[in-house]
C-alpha positions as MATLAB code, in Angstrom:
seq = 'MKIFAYMMMAGVLVAPAAHVRSADYPDKPVRFVVPFTPGGSADIFARAIGQKLAEAWNQQVVIDNRGGSAGIIGSEIVAKSPPDGYTLMLGITANVAINPGLFPKLAYDPARDFAPVTLIAAAPYVMLVTPSLPVRSVPEFIALAKARPRQLNYASTGSGSAGHLTAALFASMANVELTHVPYKNIGSILVDMFAGRIELMFVGLVSAQPHIKAQKLRAIAITGARRSPLMPELPTVAESGVKGFEVTGWYGVFVPAKTPAALVNRLNADIVRAMKQPDVNARFAAEGADLVGNTPAQFASFVKGEIARWSRVVKLAGARPD';
ca = [
      62.934  108.600  115.006;
      66.341  107.857  116.551;
      66.464  104.734  114.337;
      65.881  106.751  111.291;
      68.255  109.197  112.397;
      70.952  106.627  112.913;
      70.177  105.146  109.486;
      70.334  108.422  107.824;
      73.634  109.291  109.380;
      75.027  105.735  108.609;
      74.110  106.147  104.882;
      75.954  109.562  105.025;
      78.966  107.790  106.356;
      78.838  104.754  104.127;
      78.476  106.678  100.816;
      81.698  108.618  101.170;
      83.463  105.480  102.246;
      82.187  103.687   98.922;
      83.515  106.777   96.919;
      87.029  106.619   98.705;
      87.261  103.025   97.821;
      86.753  103.777   94.042;
      88.972  106.780   94.381;
      91.945  104.852   95.986;
      91.566  101.645   93.548;
      93.978  100.001   93.230;
      95.773  100.061   96.318;
      97.299   96.434   96.032;
      98.210   94.233   92.973;
      95.455   93.359   90.473;
      95.336   89.829   89.013;
      94.611   89.525   85.382;
      93.439   85.995   84.479;
      94.037   84.456   81.187;
      91.982   81.087   80.879;
      94.398   79.933   78.248;
      98.107   79.100   78.153;
     100.845   81.734   77.410;
     101.844   82.802   73.918;
      98.529   83.049   72.247;
      96.623   86.031   71.193;
      94.716   86.308   74.439;
      97.725   86.211   76.505;
      99.717   88.674   74.207;
      96.599   91.228   74.575;
      96.397   90.712   78.268;
      99.893   91.657   78.726;
      99.800   94.780   76.376;
      96.776   96.148   78.368;
      98.217   94.840   81.907;
     101.528   96.660   81.300;
      99.835   99.932   80.586;
      97.463   99.619   83.285;
     100.338   98.920   85.851;
     102.125  102.066   84.453;
      98.926  104.339   84.909;
      98.028  102.859   88.304;
     101.664  102.616   89.715;
     100.543   99.309   90.810;
     101.474   95.828   89.807;
      99.314   93.859   87.406;
      99.707   90.032   87.538;
      99.127   88.163   84.447;
      97.825   84.608   85.680;
      97.716   81.986   82.859;
      95.079   79.345   83.761;
      94.877   77.501   80.798;
      92.988   74.046   80.421;
      89.521   72.643   79.437;
      88.586   75.188   76.814;
      89.169   78.058   79.138;
      86.647   76.608   81.808;
      89.242   76.555   84.486;
      90.508   80.036   84.632;
      86.823   81.299   83.828;
      85.595   79.436   86.998;
      88.344   81.075   89.123;
      87.213   84.355   88.046;
      83.435   83.569   88.508;
      84.232   82.867   91.996;
      86.427   85.685   92.909;
      85.366   88.587   95.156;
      83.684   91.261   93.024;
      86.144   93.887   94.313;
      88.018   95.098   91.114;
      91.133   93.166   91.939;
      90.401   90.127   89.498;
      90.005   90.601   85.939;
      89.713   88.105   83.085;
      90.429   88.220   79.449;
      87.632   86.709   77.967;
      87.368   85.344   74.292;
      84.594   83.990   71.858;
      85.382   80.350   73.088;
      85.105   80.665   76.836;
      82.346   83.247   77.015;
      80.217   82.729   73.979;
      80.779   79.198   72.542;
      81.242   77.009   75.942;
      77.407   77.745   77.100;
      76.104   76.116   74.310;
      78.843   73.442   73.955;
      78.881   72.081   77.706;
      75.659   71.099   79.332;
      77.033   71.349   82.899;
      79.203   74.252   82.543;
      80.635   75.460   85.894;
      80.050   79.112   85.335;
      77.333   81.160   83.355;
      78.843   84.129   81.525;
      75.602   86.118   81.750;
      75.398   85.612   85.259;
      78.857   85.318   86.603;
      80.575   88.140   84.773;
      80.314   91.844   84.551;
      81.415   93.062   80.934;
      84.060   95.882   81.051;
      84.923   96.339   77.434;
      85.368   94.674   74.241;
      89.142   95.366   73.382;
      89.415   93.757   69.928;
      88.290   91.629   67.157;
      90.384   89.694   64.484;
      89.081   87.920   61.744;
      90.038   84.341   60.474;
      91.328   83.211   57.273;
      89.818   80.722   54.931;
      92.670   78.398   53.621;
      93.076   75.848   51.204;
      95.505   73.169   50.312;
      97.293   74.173   47.292;
      96.518   70.875   45.146;
      92.790   71.850   45.493;
      91.983   73.436   41.987;
      90.128   76.690   43.428;
      91.318   80.079   44.111;
      88.030   81.517   45.215;
      84.909   81.046   47.375;
      82.647   80.878   44.318;
      85.131   78.356   42.928;
      85.384   76.258   46.348;
      81.636   76.276   46.661;
      81.079   74.833   43.077;
      83.656   72.117   43.691;
      82.045   71.176   47.132;
      78.529   71.144   45.424;
      79.848   69.027   42.646;
      81.556   66.788   45.382;
      79.282   66.570   48.372;
      80.748   65.528   51.486;
      83.923   64.568   49.775;
      85.834   67.874   50.842;
      87.289   67.600   54.329;
      87.742   70.470   56.858;
      90.066   70.599   59.961;
      89.778   71.822   63.276;
      91.303   71.472   66.671;
      88.442   69.739   68.098;
      84.642   69.362   68.185;
      83.270   72.915   69.087;
      86.537   74.836   68.434;
      86.097   78.209   66.748;
      87.536   76.500   63.486;
      84.758   73.712   63.592;
      81.998   76.107   64.012;
      83.018   78.617   61.565;
      83.352   75.964   58.894;
      80.140   74.447   59.942;
      78.506   77.894   59.645;
      80.086   78.502   56.142;
      78.625   75.119   54.877;
      75.254   76.177   56.223;
      75.248   79.430   54.807;
      76.860   78.346   51.412;
      74.541   75.403   51.129;
      77.467   72.874   50.746;
      78.115   69.397   52.550;
      81.531   69.212   53.914;
      83.195   66.549   56.216;
      84.612   67.534   59.538;
      87.860   66.046   60.556;
      88.830   66.931   64.234;
      92.592   66.909   65.258;
      94.244   67.355   68.580;
      96.640   70.103   67.428;
      97.211   72.648   64.724;
     100.659   70.670   63.935;
      99.037   67.694   62.730;
      96.576   69.851   60.755;
      99.100   71.556   58.862;
     101.065   68.217   57.956;
      97.904   66.958   56.373;
      96.936   70.262   54.689;
     100.287   70.443   53.207;
      99.953   67.105   51.944;
      96.754   67.666   50.447;
      94.953   65.178   52.819;
      92.679   67.861   54.299;
      91.182   70.708   51.888;
      89.994   73.271   54.282;
      90.447   75.005   57.492;
      89.822   78.408   59.112;
      92.312   79.934   61.386;
      93.922   83.013   62.549;
      95.551   85.283   59.881;
      98.869   86.013   61.672;
      99.664   82.310   62.200;
      98.601   81.249   58.801;
     100.903   83.964   56.937;
     104.202   82.407   56.976;
     102.433   79.319   55.194;
     100.821   81.582   52.941;
     103.733   83.228   51.891;
     105.973   79.893   51.347;
     102.906   78.862   49.171;
     102.186   75.611   51.410;
      98.653   76.890   51.885;
      96.354   79.024   49.654;
      94.192   81.825   51.390;
      90.937   82.389   49.453;
      89.299   84.737   51.823;
      88.817   86.533   55.143;
      85.829   86.081   57.649;
      85.501   89.492   58.751;
      83.323   92.282   57.944;
      85.955   93.985   55.995;
      89.245   93.267   54.409;
      92.348   92.928   56.664;
      95.058   95.469   56.277;
      97.745   92.627   56.754;
      96.180   91.077   53.377;
      94.248   93.835   51.631;
      94.028   92.031   48.321;
      92.079   89.093   49.978;
      88.283   89.450   49.812;
      85.912   88.631   52.523;
      83.719   85.809   52.467;
      80.608   88.062   52.355;
      81.835   89.975   49.319;
      82.696   86.634   47.663;
      79.028   85.563   47.459;
      78.208   84.147   51.046;
      76.038   87.381   51.869;
      75.821   87.981   55.576;
      78.551   85.838   56.740;
      80.987   87.459   59.211;
      82.985   85.482   61.960;
      85.565   87.014   64.234;
      87.523   86.062   67.327;
      87.052   88.521   69.838;
      88.623   89.624   73.323;
      87.171   91.484   76.104;
      87.911   92.233   79.673;
      85.480   90.887   82.417;
      85.241   91.094   86.136;
      83.320   89.009   88.563;
      79.450   89.854   88.768;
      78.312   92.388   91.225;
      81.443   94.234   91.052;
      80.460   97.975   91.901;
      79.532   99.885   88.693;
      82.042  102.699   89.773;
      84.603  100.190   89.557;
      83.459   98.816   86.203;
      83.435  102.227   84.765;
      86.655  103.175   86.229;
      88.261  100.135   84.608;
      86.592  100.860   81.335;
      87.994  104.208   81.321;
      91.679  103.272   82.308;
      91.558  100.467   79.786;
      90.169  102.256   76.663;
      92.730  104.903   77.524;
      95.529  102.285   77.433;
      94.282  101.045   74.081;
      94.491  104.475   72.519;
      98.408  104.519   73.154;
     100.505  103.964   69.906;
     102.515  100.947   70.994;
      99.410   99.358   72.033;
      97.567   99.913   68.826;
     100.760   98.696   66.861;
     100.814   95.469   69.131;
      97.173   94.587   68.366;
      97.623   95.498   64.519;
     100.568   93.122   64.293;
      98.039   90.353   65.351;
      95.486   91.315   62.642;
      93.203   92.579   65.209;
      90.821   95.920   65.179;
      90.788   97.673   68.509;
      87.243   98.446   69.654;
      86.795   99.958   73.273;
      83.322  100.229   73.847;
      81.031  100.834   76.989;
      79.957   98.172   79.476;
      76.501   98.362   78.251;
      77.396   98.119   74.780;
      79.629   95.198   75.496;
      76.976   93.342   77.615;
      74.566   93.776   74.737;
      77.290   92.155   72.223;
      77.989   89.432   74.694;
      74.354   88.513   75.102;
      73.864   88.205   71.282;
      77.243   86.397   70.879;
      76.081   83.697   73.342;
      72.812   83.203   71.443;
      74.347   83.160   68.236;
      77.006   80.649   69.000;
      74.631   78.284   70.813;
      72.756   78.188   67.504;
      75.746   77.084   65.580;
      76.713   74.723   68.235;
      73.363   72.794   67.445;
      73.912   73.305   63.880;
      77.239   71.618   63.830;
      76.039   68.931   66.296;
      79.033   69.832   68.306;
      80.000   67.783   71.520;
      82.907   68.269   73.828;
      85.827   66.180   73.239;
];
């Protein structure tokens, strides 16, 4: 009886202590890991959210860029960090959903090693063709590709990249045969696109806009579920005839697995609140992204579906790590 009484007293003492830790969080700087180099959308979004969290918490939020190896380096760091709420990760389609199917011996398992907090945004890609190609719509492109099987080339920044897999999925759903040409960087792709040596690529809308406006590249469709406010005249791939086609690059916040649910919910509430602020909305909109802000459970379900989906596309494309 004395042991039982002691355990009951310990339980009474432990529960309030856990509550205090959650209530006092954070009482030291929080690290926000971005598994990619500075300057990209992932980095921009992390800094926008991190700034608002720092203001709300009156505590420093340190953006820690750990780029390299398709996001593997930074993701592994987070997977091995203490589950105490003091390490966050800005996860995207590549390091969370694509890598598990692409790398046979991945150093982390997104489903096992991360706790989803919230999906913060999703941004479509734009379907671009070289201006010398005699097409101005998706149906015209498909007709030309069927007339010239395997003769139209599409570029990407490497096997298993978002550009590669998006184009492979498009080719499968449109029932056309295209040839993949991988490059080391976007600059080299643009040189060959401008010169007409590459016919097609899928890339982020914001980065493509200057070249579209300069008429160096021709946009024929957007890959999202609906048209983008940045180019409302541009139809979606789905409404152009490839029914069911939808691809977006998405961005979400994760913490190490086994982070207490109270901290995950607290982070979710604080991040969603930050996302609702007008200047954050404007920053995301400037990148062509739609804000989401769902619950941890909804985000977990979304991530599970995305991992399964992109694993199938990786197999379809025959993608291998470069």
